[in-house]
N, CA, C and O atoms as a MOPAC input file, in Angstrom:
PM7 MOZYME 1SCF
protein

 N    107.34100 1    26.46900 1   -30.64000 1
 C    106.60800 1    27.51300 1   -31.35100 1
 C    106.79600 1    27.30300 1   -32.86000 1
 O    107.87500 1    26.91800 1   -33.31000 1
 N    105.73400 1    27.56200 1   -33.63400 1
 C    105.79200 1    27.32800 1   -35.07700 1
 C    106.66000 1    28.38800 1   -35.74100 1
 O    106.69100 1    29.54700 1   -35.32800 1
 N    107.34700 1    27.96200 1   -36.75800 1
 C    108.20000 1    28.90900 1   -37.48500 1
 C    107.37100 1    29.54800 1   -38.57600 1
 O    106.52200 1    28.88200 1   -39.17000 1
 N    107.59300 1    30.82400 1   -38.85600 1
 C    106.83900 1    31.47200 1   -39.93000 1
 C    107.22900 1    30.88500 1   -41.28100 1
 O    108.38700 1    30.54000 1   -41.51400 1
 N    106.24100 1    30.78000 1   -42.16300 1
 C    106.46300 1    30.20700 1   -43.48800 1
 C    106.94200 1    31.29100 1   -44.44300 1
 O    106.48700 1    32.43400 1   -44.38600 1
 N    107.84500 1    30.92300 1   -45.30000 1
 C    108.29700 1    31.90000 1   -46.28500 1
 C    107.23200 1    32.01100 1   -47.37900 1
 O    106.49200 1    31.05200 1   -47.59500 1
 N    107.13100 1    33.13500 1   -48.06700 1
 C    106.07800 1    33.35000 1   -49.06900 1
 C    106.09100 1    32.31600 1   -50.18900 1
 O    105.03400 1    31.98000 1   -50.72300 1
 N    107.24400 1    31.81500 1   -50.54900 1
 C    107.31800 1    30.84100 1   -51.63900 1
 C    106.63100 1    29.53300 1   -51.21700 1
 O    105.84100 1    28.96700 1   -51.97200 1
 N    106.94000 1    29.06600 1   -50.01400 1
 C    106.31300 1    27.82100 1   -49.53300 1
 C    104.81000 1    28.01500 1   -49.32600 1
 O    104.02200 1    27.11600 1   -49.61700 1
 N    104.42000 1    29.16700 1   -48.83200 1
 C    103.00600 1    29.46800 1   -48.63400 1
 C    102.24600 1    29.43600 1   -49.95600 1
 O    101.11800 1    28.94400 1   -50.00800 1
 N    102.84600 1    29.95000 1   -51.01300 1
 C    102.20200 1    29.95000 1   -52.33500 1
 C    102.06400 1    28.52200 1   -52.85500 1
 O    101.04500 1    28.18400 1   -53.45800 1
 N    103.07400 1    27.67800 1   -52.63300 1
 C    102.98800 1    26.29000 1   -53.09000 1
 C    101.88000 1    25.53600 1   -52.34200 1
 O    101.13800 1    24.76000 1   -52.94400 1
 N    101.77300 1    25.77000 1   -51.02500 1
 C    100.71800 1    25.10300 1   -50.25200 1
 C     99.32500 1    25.56200 1   -50.70400 1
 O     98.39200 1    24.76400 1   -50.79100 1
 N     99.20800 1    26.84600 1   -50.98600 1
 C     97.91500 1    27.36400 1   -51.44000 1
 C     97.54300 1    26.76000 1   -52.78200 1
 O     96.38500 1    26.40000 1   -52.99200 1
 N     98.50800 1    26.63900 1   -53.70500 1
 C     98.24000 1    26.05200 1   -55.02300 1
 C     97.85900 1    24.57600 1   -54.87200 1
 O     96.98000 1    24.08000 1   -55.57700 1
 N     98.52400 1    23.88500 1   -53.95400 1
 C     98.19400 1    22.46600 1   -53.73500 1
 C     96.77600 1    22.30900 1   -53.18000 1
 O     96.04000 1    21.40900 1   -53.58500 1
 N     96.40400 1    23.18800 1   -52.25500 1
 C     95.05600 1    23.13900 1   -51.67400 1
 C     93.99100 1    23.41700 1   -52.72800 1
 O     92.94800 1    22.76400 1   -52.74400 1
 N     94.24900 1    24.38800 1   -53.61300 1
 C     93.28900 1    24.69800 1   -54.68600 1
 C     93.17200 1    23.51100 1   -55.63800 1
 O     92.08300 1    23.23100 1   -56.13900 1
 N     94.26200 1    22.81900 1   -55.89200 1
 C     94.21600 1    21.66600 1   -56.79800 1
 C     93.42100 1    20.52700 1   -56.17300 1
 O     92.64900 1    19.85400 1   -56.85700 1
 N     93.60900 1    20.31000 1   -54.87000 1
 C     92.85400 1    19.24300 1   -54.19500 1
 C     91.36200 1    19.57300 1   -54.19300 1
 O     90.53000 1    18.70500 1   -54.45600 1
 N     91.02900 1    20.82800 1   -53.89600 1
 C     89.62000 1    21.23100 1   -53.87400 1
 C     89.00300 1    21.10700 1   -55.26700 1
 O     87.86200 1    20.66400 1   -55.39700 1
 N     89.74000 1    21.48900 1   -56.30400 1
 C     89.21600 1    21.37900 1   -57.66700 1
 C     88.99300 1    19.92900 1   -58.05400 1
 O     88.01100 1    19.61300 1   -58.72600 1
 N     89.89500 1    19.03700 1   -57.63800 1
 C     89.72000 1    17.61500 1   -57.95100 1
 C     88.50400 1    17.05300 1   -57.23800 1
 O     87.79500 1    16.20900 1   -57.78700 1
 N     88.25500 1    17.52000 1   -56.00300 1
 C     87.09100 1    17.03000 1   -55.26200 1
 C     85.80400 1    17.48300 1   -55.94600 1
 O     84.84900 1    16.71100 1   -56.04100 1
 N     85.77200 1    18.71200 1   -56.41700 1
 C     84.57000 1    19.20400 1   -57.10300 1
 C     84.36000 1    18.44000 1   -58.40200 1
 O     83.22700 1    18.09200 1   -58.73400 1
 N     85.43000 1    18.17500 1   -59.14100 1
 C     85.29100 1    17.43900 1   -60.40200 1
 C     84.82600 1    16.01100 1   -60.14000 1
 O     84.02100 1    15.47500 1   -60.90200 1
 N     85.32400 1    15.39000 1   -59.07100 1
 C     84.89700 1    14.03000 1   -58.75600 1
 C     83.41800 1    14.01800 1   -58.39100 1
 O     82.67900 1    13.12300 1   -58.80200 1
 N     82.98800 1    15.00800 1   -57.62000 1
 C     81.57600 1    15.07700 1   -57.23900 1
 C     80.70600 1    15.29400 1   -58.47600 1
 O     79.60900 1    14.74200 1   -58.56400 1
 N     81.17600 1    16.08000 1   -59.41900 1
 C     80.38800 1    16.32700 1   -60.63100 1
 C     80.28800 1    15.05700 1   -61.46600 1
 O     79.25800 1    14.79700 1   -62.08900 1
 N     81.35600 1    14.26900 1   -61.47900 1
 C     81.31600 1    13.04600 1   -62.26800 1
 C     80.38800 1    12.00000 1   -61.65100 1
 O     79.72700 1    11.25100 1   -62.36900 1
 N     80.34100 1    11.95300 1   -60.34400 1
 C     79.47000 1    10.95500 1   -59.71300 1
 C     78.00900 1    11.29700 1   -59.92200 1
 O     77.15500 1    10.41200 1   -59.85700 1
 N     77.70400 1    12.55500 1   -60.17100 1
 C     76.31600 1    12.95400 1   -60.37100 1
 C     75.97300 1    13.14100 1   -61.84800 1
 O     74.95300 1    13.75100 1   -62.17000 1
 N     76.79500 1    12.63600 1   -62.73300 1
 C     76.52600 1    12.75400 1   -64.16100 1
 C     75.30600 1    11.90500 1   -64.50900 1
 O     75.06600 1    10.88000 1   -63.87100 1
 N     74.53800 1    12.31600 1   -65.50500 1
 C     73.34100 1    11.54500 1   -65.86100 1
 C     73.70700 1    10.16200 1   -66.38200 1
 O     74.72000 1     9.98900 1   -67.06000 1
 N     72.89900 1     9.21200 1   -66.06900 1
 C     73.10800 1     7.83300 1   -66.49100 1
 C     72.59500 1     7.70300 1   -67.93300 1
 O     71.44000 1     8.04400 1   -68.18800 1
 N     73.40800 1     7.22500 1   -68.88000 1
 C     72.94000 1     7.15300 1   -70.27300 1
 C     71.78500 1     6.16000 1   -70.43000 1
 O     70.98400 1     6.31700 1   -71.35100 1
 N     71.66900 1     5.15700 1   -69.57900 1
 C     70.56800 1     4.20800 1   -69.70000 1
 C     69.25800 1     4.86400 1   -69.28400 1
 O     68.20200 1     4.58400 1   -69.85100 1
 N     69.34100 1     5.73900 1   -68.28700 1
 C     68.12400 1     6.39100 1   -67.80400 1
 C     67.63400 1     7.41700 1   -68.81200 1
 O     66.42800 1     7.62700 1   -68.93800 1
 N     68.54600 1     8.05800 1   -69.53000 1
 C     68.14900 1     9.13800 1   -70.42300 1
 C     67.82300 1     8.66600 1   -71.84000 1
 O     67.87500 1     9.47000 1   -72.77100 1
 N     67.49500 1     7.41400 1   -72.02800 1
 C     67.13300 1     6.95900 1   -73.37100 1
 C     65.73700 1     7.51400 1   -73.70800 1
 O     65.00900 1     7.92200 1   -72.80400 1
 N     65.36400 1     7.53200 1   -74.97000 1
 C     64.04900 1     8.08800 1   -75.35300 1
 C     62.90700 1     7.32000 1   -74.67000 1
 O     62.97700 1     6.11500 1   -74.43100 1
 N     61.89300 1     8.06200 1   -74.38300 1
 C     60.73500 1     7.48100 1   -73.71100 1
 C     59.88700 1     6.74800 1   -74.73400 1
 O     59.57800 1     7.28400 1   -75.79800 1
 N     59.51600 1     5.52900 1   -74.40700 1
 C     58.67500 1     4.75700 1   -75.31500 1
 C     57.23800 1     5.28400 1   -75.24300 1
 O     56.78700 1     5.72400 1   -74.18500 1
 N     56.52900 1     5.23600 1   -76.36100 1
 C     55.14000 1     5.72600 1   -76.30800 1
 C     54.30000 1     4.83900 1   -75.39000 1
 O     54.48600 1     3.62400 1   -75.32700 1
 N     53.39900 1     5.46400 1   -74.70000 1
 C     52.55300 1     4.72200 1   -73.75500 1
 C     51.36000 1     4.12600 1   -74.49100 1
 O     50.89400 1     4.67000 1   -75.49300 1
 N     50.88400 1     3.02300 1   -73.98900 1
 C     49.71300 1     2.36300 1   -74.55700 1
 C     48.47900 1     3.10100 1   -74.06100 1
 O     48.42600 1     3.55700 1   -72.91900 1
 N     47.48200 1     3.21000 1   -74.94600 1
 C     46.25800 1     3.90100 1   -74.51600 1
 C     45.62900 1     3.14400 1   -73.35300 1
 O     45.45000 1     1.92700 1   -73.40600 1
 N     45.30700 1     3.87200 1   -72.33100 1
 C     44.66200 1     3.25500 1   -71.16700 1
 C     43.48300 1     4.13100 1   -70.78700 1
 O     43.44000 1     5.30500 1   -71.15400 1
 N     42.53300 1     3.57900 1   -70.06200 1
 C     41.37400 1     4.40500 1   -69.70100 1
 C     41.79400 1     5.55900 1   -68.80200 1
 O     42.77800 1     5.48600 1   -68.06600 1
 N     41.03100 1     6.59400 1   -68.89100 1
 C     41.32800 1     7.78600 1   -68.08900 1
 C     41.12900 1     7.47000 1   -66.61700 1
 O     40.36000 1     6.58000 1   -66.25400 1
 N     41.83000 1     8.20700 1   -65.78500 1
 C     41.67600 1     8.02600 1   -64.34800 1
 C     40.24700 1     8.37900 1   -63.93300 1
 O     39.68600 1     9.35800 1   -64.42600 1
 N     39.66100 1     7.60100 1   -63.04300 1
 C     38.30500 1     7.94400 1   -62.59300 1
 C     38.33700 1     9.24500 1   -61.80400 1
 O     39.35300 1     9.58500 1   -61.19600 1
 N     37.23400 1     9.96200 1   -61.81400 1
 C     37.21000 1    11.22300 1   -61.04900 1
 C     37.33100 1    10.90600 1   -59.55000 1
 O     36.95500 1     9.81900 1   -59.11100 1
 N     37.84300 1    11.83700 1   -58.79100 1
 C     37.96800 1    11.59000 1   -57.35200 1
 C     36.59600 1    11.42600 1   -56.71200 1
 O     35.59300 1    11.94400 1   -57.20300 1
 N     36.58000 1    10.70200 1   -55.62000 1
 C     35.30300 1    10.47100 1   -54.93000 1
 C     34.73200 1    11.78600 1   -54.41700 1
 O     35.46500 1    12.60300 1   -53.85900 1
 N     33.42900 1    12.00000 1   -54.60100 1
 C     32.83800 1    13.23600 1   -54.07200 1
 C     32.79700 1    13.14400 1   -52.53500 1
 O     32.79300 1    12.04700 1   -51.97700 1
 N     32.76800 1    14.28000 1   -51.87100 1
 C     32.70000 1    14.23900 1   -50.41300 1
 C     31.36900 1    13.63100 1   -49.96400 1
 O     30.36500 1    13.76100 1   -50.66400 1
 N     31.35200 1    12.97700 1   -48.82100 1
 C     30.09700 1    12.37500 1   -48.35900 1
 C     29.06900 1    13.45800 1   -48.03100 1
 O     29.43400 1    14.57000 1   -47.64900 1
 N     27.79200 1    13.13100 1   -48.17800 1
 C     26.76700 1    14.14600 1   -47.88900 1
 C     26.76900 1    14.44400 1   -46.38200 1
 O     27.17500 1    13.60400 1   -45.58000 1
 N     26.32100 1    15.62400 1   -46.01300 1
 C     26.29400 1    15.96300 1   -44.58700 1
 C     25.27700 1    15.07000 1   -43.86700 1
 O     24.30900 1    14.61800 1   -44.48000 1
 N     25.48700 1    14.81700 1   -42.59100 1
 C     24.54800 1    13.96500 1   -41.86500 1
 C     23.18500 1    14.64900 1   -41.74400 1
 O     23.10600 1    15.87600 1   -41.69700 1
 N     22.12300 1    13.86000 1   -41.69600 1
 C     20.79300 1    14.47700 1   -41.58900 1
 C     20.65100 1    15.15700 1   -40.22300 1
 O     21.30400 1    14.76000 1   -39.25700 1
 N     19.80500 1    16.17200 1   -40.14700 1
 C     19.61400 1    16.84200 1   -38.85700 1
 C     18.93600 1    15.88600 1   -37.87200 1
 O     18.20700 1    14.98300 1   -38.28300 1
 N     19.17200 1    16.08300 1   -36.59000 1
 C     18.53200 1    15.19500 1   -35.61400 1
 C     17.00900 1    15.36300 1   -35.65400 1
 O     16.51200 1    16.45500 1   -35.92800 1
 N     16.27700 1    14.29200 1   -35.38400 1
 C     14.81500 1    14.41600 1   -35.42500 1
 C     14.32400 1    15.33500 1   -34.29200 1
 O     14.88600 1    15.39100 1   -33.19800 1
 N     13.27700 1    16.02600 1   -34.61400 1
 C     12.69800 1    16.91500 1   -33.60000 1
 C     11.72300 1    16.12500 1   -32.74100 1
 O     11.01300 1    15.25200 1   -33.24000 1
 N     11.69200 1    16.42300 1   -31.48400 1
 C     10.81500 1    15.73200 1   -30.54400 1
 C      9.78400 1    16.74200 1   -30.05600 1
 O     10.12100 1    17.83500 1   -29.60200 1
 N      8.52600 1    16.34800 1   -30.16100 1
 C      7.46800 1    17.22800 1   -29.66600 1
 C      7.40700 1    17.10800 1   -28.15000 1
 O      7.17200 1    16.02500 1   -27.61300 1
 N      7.61900 1    18.21900 1   -27.47000 1
 C      7.56900 1    18.23200 1   -26.01300 1
 C      6.15800 1    18.66000 1   -25.61100 1
 O      5.69600 1    19.72900 1   -26.00800 1
 N      5.47500 1    17.82700 1   -24.82400 1
 C      4.11600 1    18.22000 1   -24.42900 1
 C      4.15700 1    19.43100 1   -23.49300 1
 O      5.13900 1    19.68000 1   -22.79400 1
 N      3.07900 1    20.14600 1   -23.51200 1
 C      2.96400 1    21.31100 1   -22.64100 1
 C      2.87900 1    20.83700 1   -21.19300 1
 O      2.34100 1    19.76300 1   -20.92700 1
 N      3.40100 1    21.62000 1   -20.26200 1
 C      3.32500 1    21.19400 1   -18.86300 1
 C      1.87200 1    21.13900 1   -18.38700 1
 O      1.03500 1    21.95700 1   -18.76800 1
 N      1.61500 1    20.15700 1   -17.55300 1
 C      0.24800 1    20.01700 1   -17.03800 1
 C      0.01000 1    21.06100 1   -15.94400 1
 O      0.96500 1    21.58800 1   -15.37300 1
 N     -1.23800 1    21.35600 1   -15.65700 1
 C     -1.50600 1    22.37500 1   -14.62700 1
 C     -1.10100 1    21.89800 1   -13.23100 1
 O     -1.03000 1    22.70900 1   -12.30800 1
 N     -0.83200 1    20.58900 1   -13.05500 1
 C     -0.47700 1    20.09300 1   -11.72800 1
 C      1.01700 1    20.22000 1   -11.43400 1
 O      1.48300 1    19.75800 1   -10.39200 1
 N      1.77200 1    20.84200 1   -12.34300 1
 C      3.21200 1    20.94100 1   -12.12800 1
 C      3.45800 1    21.80600 1   -10.90000 1
 O      2.90400 1    22.89800 1   -10.77600 1
 N      4.28300 1    21.31400 1   -10.00400 1
 C      4.62800 1    22.07600 1    -8.79500 1
 C      3.80600 1    21.68100 1    -7.59100 1
 O      4.11500 1    22.11600 1    -6.48100 1
 N      2.77100 1    20.87500 1    -7.75900 1
 C      1.97200 1    20.47400 1    -6.60100 1
 C      2.56300 1    19.19900 1    -6.01300 1
 O      3.22600 1    18.43800 1    -6.71700 1
 N      2.32800 1    18.96800 1    -4.74500 1
 C      2.84100 1    17.78900 1    -4.06300 1
 C      1.88200 1    16.63900 1    -4.33800 1
 O      0.68000 1    16.77600 1    -4.11500 1
 N      2.39100 1    15.50900 1    -4.81900 1
 C      1.48100 1    14.39900 1    -5.10200 1
 C      0.95900 1    13.79800 1    -3.79600 1
 O      1.59100 1    13.93100 1    -2.74800 1
 N     -0.18300 1    13.14700 1    -3.86500 1
 C     -0.72800 1    12.54400 1    -2.64900 1
 C      0.17400 1    11.40400 1    -2.18400 1
 O      0.86000 1    10.80000 1    -3.00900 1
 N      0.19400 1    11.09100 1    -0.88400 1
 C      1.06400 1    10.01900 1    -0.40100 1
 C      0.58000 1     8.66900 1    -0.91200 1
 O     -0.61600 1     8.44000 1    -1.09200 1
 N      1.55200 1     7.77600 1    -1.14100 1
 C      1.21100 1     6.45100 1    -1.63100 1
 C      0.65200 1     5.59400 1    -0.50400 1
 O     -0.35400 1     4.90900 1    -0.69300 1
 N      1.28800 1     5.62000 1     0.66900 1
 C      0.82900 1     4.84400 1     1.82300 1
 C      0.03100 1     5.76000 1     2.76000 1
 O      0.30500 1     6.95700 1     2.84800 1
 N     -0.94200 1     5.19600 1     3.44700 1
 C     -1.68400 1     6.05000 1     4.39400 1
 C     -0.75600 1     6.47900 1     5.53200 1
 O      0.21500 1     5.78400 1     5.83200 1
 N     -1.03900 1     7.58500 1     6.15000 1
 C     -0.17400 1     8.04300 1     7.23000 1
 C     -0.21200 1     7.06900 1     8.40900 1
 O     -1.24300 1     6.45600 1     8.68900 1
 N      0.91100 1     6.93800 1     9.08500 1
 C      1.01200 1     6.05800 1    10.24800 1
 C      0.39600 1     6.75200 1    11.46600 1
 O      0.43600 1     7.97700 1    11.58400 1
 N     -0.17300 1     5.94900 1    12.36600 1
 C     -0.70600 1     6.56900 1    13.59000 1
 C      0.44300 1     7.11100 1    14.42800 1
 O      1.56700 1     6.62000 1    14.32400 1
 N      0.18200 1     8.10300 1    15.24400 1
 C      1.26000 1     8.66900 1    16.05200 1
 C      1.81600 1     7.62100 1    17.01400 1
 O      1.07800 1     6.76600 1    17.50200 1
 N      3.09000 1     7.68900 1    17.27800 1
 C      3.71100 1     6.74000 1    18.19500 1
 C      3.48200 1     7.20000 1    19.63100 1
 O      3.38000 1     8.39400 1    19.90800 1
 N      3.40600 1     6.24100 1    20.52200 1
 C      3.18700 1     6.54400 1    21.93500 1
 C      4.54800 1     6.50900 1    22.62000 1
 O      5.32500 1     5.56900 1    22.45500 1
 N      4.81300 1     7.55500 1    23.39000 1
 C      6.06100 1     7.60100 1    24.12800 1
 C      5.93200 1     6.72300 1    25.36400 1
 O      5.18500 1     7.03500 1    26.29200 1
 N      6.67700 1     5.61500 1    25.36100 1
 C      6.66600 1     4.72400 1    26.51500 1
 C      7.95200 1     4.96700 1    27.28900 1
 O      8.98000 1     5.30700 1    26.70500 1
 N      7.89300 1     4.79400 1    28.59900 1
 C      9.13800 1     4.97200 1    29.34700 1
 C     10.11200 1     3.84700 1    29.03700 1
 O      9.69700 1     2.73100 1    28.72400 1
 N     11.40000 1     4.13600 1    29.12300 1
 C     12.43100 1     3.14700 1    28.85600 1
 C     12.49700 1     2.18700 1    30.04800 1
 O     12.26800 1     2.61500 1    31.18000 1
 N     12.80000 1     0.91200 1    29.82800 1
 C     12.94700 1    -0.00600 1    30.95300 1
 C     14.19100 1     0.36700 1    31.75700 1
 O     15.13400 1     0.94800 1    31.21900 1
 N     14.18900 1     0.03000 1    33.04300 1
 C     15.36100 1     0.40200 1    33.84700 1
 C     16.59500 1    -0.35300 1    33.37900 1
 O     16.49200 1    -1.45400 1    32.83800 1
 N     17.76400 1     0.24500 1    33.59100 1
 C     19.02600 1    -0.37200 1    33.19200 1
 C     19.39400 1    -1.46500 1    34.17000 1
 O     18.94200 1    -1.47900 1    35.31500 1
 N     20.22800 1    -2.38500 1    33.69600 1
 C     20.70100 1    -3.42000 1    34.60800 1
 C     21.63300 1    -2.78400 1    35.62600 1
 O     22.35900 1    -1.84000 1    35.31600 1
 N     21.60600 1    -3.30100 1    36.81800 1
 C     22.54800 1    -2.74000 1    37.79300 1
 C     23.96800 1    -3.14100 1    37.41500 1
 O     24.17200 1    -4.16900 1    36.77000 1
 N     24.94900 1    -2.33500 1    37.81300 1
 C     26.33000 1    -2.68000 1    37.49200 1
 C     26.73600 1    -3.93800 1    38.22700 1
 O     26.16800 1    -4.22600 1    39.28000 1
 N     27.69600 1    -4.70700 1    37.72300 1
 C     28.11900 1    -5.92300 1    38.42100 1
 C     28.74400 1    -5.58700 1    39.77600 1
 O     29.32400 1    -4.51500 1    39.95200 1
 N     28.62400 1    -6.47700 1    40.69500 1
 C     29.20800 1    -6.19400 1    42.00900 1
 C     30.72100 1    -6.10000 1    41.91000 1
 O     31.33500 1    -6.76400 1    41.07600 1
 N     31.33200 1    -5.26700 1    42.76800 1
 C     32.77800 1    -5.11200 1    42.69600 1
 C     33.48700 1    -6.40400 1    43.11600 1
 O     32.97900 1    -7.16100 1    43.94300 1
 N     34.62200 1    -6.63500 1    42.55600 1
 C     35.43100 1    -7.79800 1    42.88700 1
 C     35.07600 1    -9.02800 1    42.09900 1
 O     35.61700 1   -10.10300 1    42.35700 1
 N     34.17800 1    -8.90000 1    41.14100 1
 C     33.78200 1   -10.06200 1    40.35600 1
 C     34.28000 1    -9.87700 1    38.92100 1
 O     33.54900 1   -10.14300 1    37.96800 1
 N     35.44600 1    -9.45000 1    38.78200 1
 C     35.81400 1    -9.13900 1    37.45800 1
 C     37.05600 1    -9.65300 1    36.96700 1
 O     37.41500 1    -9.40500 1    35.81600 1

C-alpha cells in the first residue's frame, strides 16, 4: 500500500511539475517562432496583365424540335382487309386405322 506523502514533499513535486510544464510550453513557443528569412520585406511585383474574367456559363440547350402529328384518319379502329384470300374449308377425313399391337412373346 502506498504511503501518504508529507505536505513538504507534495509541494516540491507540484513545483517540479509546474516547472516541467512551463518548459514544455516555452519550447513549443520557440519552435513556432517566425522565421526571420520568411518575414523579410516583400519585393514589389512586376506589372502583369490582369486576370481574365471567368468563363461565362454555357448557354442553355435549345428546346427540342416540335413534330407535327397528323390528324388521325377516319379509318382508325377499322379492321384492315386480309392480305391473303381466305382458305377453303377443310374436309374432315376419317383417321386411318392404327397398327395392331405386336403379337405377345415377340419382345
